[in-house]
N, C-alpha and C positions, 0 to 999 in steps of 0.2 A: 422563558423561551429557548425553543430548540437550537442547538449546536448548529454549525455549519454541516456536520458530518450527518445529523440527523435529516438537515434539509435535503441532504444529497441522497440519502438513503429513500425520502420520501418522495423524490423527483421533483423537487421544487428549484433544485439547482442543477444541473448538467455535470455530469463528469465522463471521464475516459475510463469506463469500466471494463475491467478484465474479468472476473468472476463473481459469483453471487449464488449463496443458497438461503435457506430460511432464516439462518442465523448472522451471517456474515456477509462483506462486501469487500471487495478489493479493487482498487482505481488507483491510476496512475497521479501521483502528486503533481498540480500543475505550478508548483515552483522547486523543482526538483534539485538536488545536488548532481545527478548523475541520469544519464539515458535509462529509463525502466524504473527510476523510483516510483516505487509503490506503496500505499496505505492500505494497512489491513484492519478493518474495523467490526466490531460486533453490532449489529442494526439497534440492538438494545443501548439506549443512552446511558452508560455508566462513565463517570468521569473518571476514575481512577482505576487502572489495570489490576491492582491488587484488590478491588472490590468486585472484579467480575467472579460470580458463583463458579466454583471449583471445576464443575463439569462443562460449562461454556468456556471457560478458562483454557482447559484443556483442549477443546475442539478448534477454539480460536488460533491457537500454536500450530494445530494439525492443519488448520486451514492454510494458514501463514507458509507452513511447509512446502505445501504443494504448489503455493504459487511462486515462492522462492526458487524451486525447482525448474518451474516453467521460465522464469525470468534468466536463469543462467544458460537456458538452451538457447535464448535469443539473443541476449545482450553480451558481446564478450567482455569477460571478468574472472577474477580469480575466485571469487567468492561473493555471496550476497551478505553484505553488512545487515545486522539487525540493531534497531535502537527503540527503545520506548522512553520518551521525555516527558509527554504528557502536560505541560505547561501551556502550550500554546492554542491548544483547543480541549474544551473539558469533557473529552470524549475519548474514551481508552483508544488508543492506535497503534498499530506496530508499523515502524517504517522499515521497508526491505529496499537496502541500496546497493546495486552493482558495484563491486569493489576492484580497482586494479591496483591499487595503494590503500594503506591504512587513511591517508589524509582525505580519501573520497567521500568519508564521512565527516568531514569537518563543516559544522552548520554555520560557521561564521564565514565561510567562502562565499563569493557570491553564485547565486544561484543560476542553472542553465536555463537557456531560452529556446521554446521550439515552437513552430508554427502548429496552429491546428489540424494541418495534414500530417504533420509527422506526428504529434502525440496519437492521432488514429493509426497511422501506420505501424507504431509501436505496440499500441494496445491490441489492433489485431494481430499481430504476431506472437505476443504474450498468450493471447486467449486460444490462438490455434494450438499452442504449447501445451497449454492447461488440458485442452480437450483431447489431446493424444496420450496423455499420463492415465 
């Protein structure tokens, strides 16, 4: 059975897409820790990030870097935190989380809530910043 991320890649489930190319997709986390919390995934369904083939793995991180730089331009923060947990969805993914403090990456904290209109606004701003790079 396809993962939820594969279903997003296949457009079976909608997302707030920020960027996409032939190998990768970046979209807003719908249960974010912070405004602009983004997931970056390879389109190919691979469970564990260390099982991603070397060239694709390097390209994934370069893609994530481009997205992170755009988030920094749009969301007030000191840095973009990066985490790879990989237990909640069996599809390799990178969390990019805008940080004001190191506690902004605490996954035990309550998730933020945004309206669809707020998600769209955030996504449009980040997408515009990606396109300017």
